C-alpha positions as MATLAB code, in Angstrom:
seq = 'XXXXXXXXXXXXXXXXXXXXXXXXXXXXXXXXXXXXXXXXXXXXXXXXXXXXXXXXXXXXXXXXXXXXXXXXXXXXXXXXXXXXXXXXXXXXXXXXXXXXXXXXXXXXXXXXXXXXXXXXXXXXXXXXXXXXXXXXXXXXXXXXXXXXXXXXXXXXXXXXXXXXXXXXXXXXXXXXXXXXXXXXXXXXXXXXXXXXXXXXXXXXXXXX';
ca = [
      11.514   90.528   -8.366;
       9.026   87.761   -7.643;
       7.773   86.879   -4.175;
       9.593   83.525   -4.268;
      12.899   85.258   -5.039;
      12.386   87.716   -2.198;
      11.625   84.884    0.216;
      14.755   83.020   -0.936;
      16.944   86.110   -0.466;
      15.473   86.748    2.968;
      16.070   83.125    3.933;
      19.694   83.286    2.761;
      20.258   86.527    4.672;
      18.793   85.030    7.835;
      20.900   81.864    7.485;
      24.003   84.012    6.943;
      23.324   86.023   10.092;
      22.724   82.847   12.098;
      25.960   81.339   10.759;
      27.947   84.433   11.690;
      26.358   84.531   15.135;
      27.092   80.826   15.665;
      30.690   81.336   14.545;
      31.104   84.216   16.966;
      29.726   82.138   19.833;
      32.048   79.255   19.047;
      35.109   81.419   18.521;
      37.795   80.179   20.936;
      39.410   82.590   23.344;
      41.758   82.460   26.313;
      39.773   82.538   29.593;
      40.714   85.107   32.216;
      43.082   87.916   31.330;
      46.718   88.435   30.424;
      47.799   89.376   33.944;
      46.551   86.106   35.422;
      48.195   84.043   32.694;
      51.468   85.929   33.183;
      51.324   85.078   36.885;
      50.395   81.440   36.211;
      53.138   80.887   33.626;
      55.699   82.567   35.885;
      54.707   80.274   38.739;
      54.983   77.214   36.522;
      58.483   78.235   35.412;
      59.555   78.476   39.057;
      58.132   75.036   39.815;
      59.786   73.671   36.689;
      63.161   74.670   38.170;
      62.285   72.710   41.328;
      61.366   69.672   39.230;
      64.612   69.837   37.264;
      66.602   70.085   40.501;
      64.716   67.074   41.874;
      65.548   65.006   38.801;
      69.235   65.972   38.982;
      69.549   64.987   42.644;
      67.533   61.821   42.054;
      69.930   60.779   39.282;
      72.776   61.082   41.793;
      71.015   59.136   44.590;
      68.659   56.722   42.861;
      68.712   54.016   45.516;
      68.357   56.466   48.405;
      65.434   58.209   46.714;
      63.711   54.896   45.933;
      64.087   53.729   49.525;
      62.769   56.999   50.927;
      59.773   56.894   48.576;
      58.672   53.742   50.343;
      58.067   55.809   53.470;
      55.372   57.930   51.815;
      51.671   57.223   52.206;
      50.747   56.412   48.609;
      47.062   55.929   49.440;
      46.808   59.448   50.859;
      48.612   60.821   47.830;
      46.128   59.086   45.532;
      43.150   60.421   47.491;
      44.530   63.958   47.378;
      45.183   63.660   43.645;
      41.644   62.460   42.939;
      40.303   65.198   45.189;
      42.059   67.964   43.263;
      41.154   66.474   39.889;
      37.518   66.396   40.993;
      37.806   69.992   42.194;
      39.087   71.034   38.753;
      36.089   69.377   37.122;
      33.761   71.242   39.484;
      35.595   74.516   38.760;
      35.111   73.943   35.022;
      31.380   73.426   35.613;
      31.318   76.679   37.579;
      32.715   78.529   34.557;
      30.078   76.993   32.293;
      27.334   77.998   34.727;
      28.666   81.553   34.869;
      28.744   81.765   31.076;
      25.141   80.542   30.990;
      24.140   83.311   33.409;
      23.349   80.891   36.260;
      25.326   82.746   38.911;
      23.766   80.932   41.877;
      24.806   77.536   40.509;
      28.236   78.877   39.639;
      28.595   80.140   43.204;
      27.595   76.773   44.671;
      30.108   74.999   42.462;
      32.866   77.385   43.540;
      32.017   76.653   47.166;
      32.332   72.928   46.400;
      35.687   73.565   44.699;
      36.978   75.452   47.733;
      35.725   72.683   50.025;
      37.785   70.119   48.095;
      40.813   72.382   48.517;
      40.222   72.648   52.266;
      39.944   68.853   52.591;
      43.190   68.528   50.610;
      44.951   70.772   53.141;
      43.622   68.748   56.084;
      44.787   65.466   54.535;
      48.202   66.890   53.678;
      48.694   68.191   57.233;
      47.718   64.746   58.522;
      50.232   63.129   56.183;
      52.973   65.493   57.369;
      52.134   64.663   60.992;
      52.337   60.927   60.263;
      55.685   61.350   58.503;
      57.201   63.418   61.301;
      55.829   61.017   63.938;
      57.571   58.165   62.111;
      60.849   60.094   62.199;
      60.850   61.108   58.537;
      61.715   64.768   58.873;
      63.266   67.441   56.675;
      66.712   66.336   57.867;
      66.146   62.653   57.011;
      67.769   62.957   53.599;
      67.674   64.696   50.255;
      64.439   63.052   49.162;
      62.530   64.083   52.285;
      63.922   67.607   51.940;
      62.460   67.789   48.442;
      59.242   66.219   49.718;
      58.647   68.901   52.336;
      59.762   71.762   50.092;
      57.646   70.738   47.090;
      54.546   69.841   49.066;
      55.002   72.851   51.351;
      55.303   75.379   48.536;
      52.378   73.719   46.808;
      50.377   73.966   50.041;
      50.939   77.734   50.024;
      49.556   77.826   46.498;
      46.487   75.873   47.581;
      45.903   78.393   50.376;
      46.357   81.240   47.905;
      43.925   79.495   45.556;
      41.340   79.336   48.340;
      41.818   83.045   48.989;
      41.340   83.795   45.277;
      38.200   81.639   45.098;
      36.835   83.411   48.183;
      37.441   86.808   46.571;
      35.679   85.589   43.415;
      32.663   84.401   45.411;
      32.417   87.682   47.335;
      32.663   89.597   44.062;
      29.897   87.514   42.496;
      27.507   88.338   45.329;
      27.955   92.088   45.056;
      28.651   92.807   41.392;
      26.733   92.092   38.218;
      29.455   93.083   35.754;
      32.413   90.979   34.587;
      31.277   87.938   36.603;
      32.265   85.465   33.904;
      35.751   86.941   33.512;
      36.313   86.969   37.274;
      35.223   83.321   37.598;
      37.515   82.373   34.709;
      40.460   84.119   36.349;
      39.953   82.389   39.678;
      39.485   78.930   38.175;
      42.491   79.391   35.860;
      44.701   79.746   38.941;
      43.014   76.749   40.559;
      43.636   74.572   37.509;
      47.334   75.508   37.718;
      47.430   74.421   41.369;
      45.881   71.084   40.416;
      48.259   70.553   37.492;
      51.283   71.235   39.688;
      50.085   68.688   42.223;
      49.657   66.003   39.546;
      53.310   66.516   38.547;
      54.467   66.531   42.186;
      52.498   63.346   42.861;
      54.090   61.654   39.858;
      57.614   62.656   40.894;
      57.382   61.953   44.621;
      54.974   59.035   44.868;
      54.955   57.176   41.562;
      58.255   57.478   39.685;
      60.725   54.736   40.526;
];
């Protein structure tokens, strides 16, 4: 075999290995693990039942629901929605940083994500206080009952999301193994919390 043929074979072998390696790196996979996705999907099914119930009652009391919607603070709802969407973007960047091995940057981004969640809670508590002060309480009608139940249950999920993110950050500081998977698990839950809020915002604040 001539030298040129050997060089060509070596080049083809190298290109083949690079192609396989590139394919393996680009191979899609589900972030996190099965247990987290089981929990997330179960939670979404429960919320879906709330949304269906809301739509049923709304169909029965369209005018009452539309009137009660006018009592909500749309501007605060928009700010909270943008805040959570921004937090999801930051969480996604944290995953990318973790995959790149930049754990310090990933940790900083997770702190920023949690900060957005904390600000969301403060704004939602302020909104509740304004509603109650104006006399719009749980007993004010069916719409307000749904408002407090949906936003209240979602608030519990935000708090749980903050706890999960805190656990992830503590884990990242003290463990070198499985950091990427742990970050993916925590941010998967956070993305679910954000998605649920977008649907709640659409139902309570926007839909007429």
